[in-house]
N, C-alpha and C positions, 0 to 999 in steps of 0.2 A: 387374662386368658390362661386357662389351665392347658398346658401343652399336651399332657397325657390324654385328657378328655377330647381335645381337638383332634389329635392324631387318631384316636379310636373312632371318632365320628367320621373323619375323612375315609378311613379304611372301610368302615361299614357302608358308606355311600358308594365307594368304588366297587365293593363286593356286589352290591345290588345292581350297579350298572353292568358289571361283568356278567353276572348270571342272566340278567334280563336280555342283554345284548346277544349273548350266545344263543339263548332260546329263540329269539326272533330271527337271527341270521340262519340258524339251522332250519327253521320252519320255512323261511322264504326260499332258501336254496333247494330244499326238498321239493317244494311246490313247483319251482321253476324247472327242475329236472323232470318231474312227473308230467308236466304239460308241454314239454319240449322247448321251452324258452331258453333253456340252458343245457349244455352237454354235461356229462358227469365228470369231465376232466377240465383242465385249464384253470382259470382263476377268475375271481371277481374283485373289482376295486371297491374299497369301502372308505367311508368318510364319516367321522363323528365330530360334531360340534359341541364343545363344552362351553357353557355360558353360566355366569353368575351375575345377574343384573345388578345386585347391590354393590358388587365390586368392580363393575365395568369390565368384567372378564369375558372374552369371547375368543376361543382358539379352536382351530380345526386340526384334527388328527387324521391323516391319510394313511392308508395301508392297502395291502393286497392279500387276499385270502386264496390260497391254492386249494383246489378241490381234489386233486389226486397227486 
């Protein structure tokens, strides 16, 4: 295994995850605020599940996103 290639590929994947996740979260929060399901302040709880079937990896990452 080439450690440099592996490291770059992991970083590339994580960048894609980060950009896509941010876009989806922002759109969902804006829609929820616009239709009254969510106030413009407070916070929302978030959970991401990372899984790689070939490795038997499944881990949850929990967090809170403050809106104001």
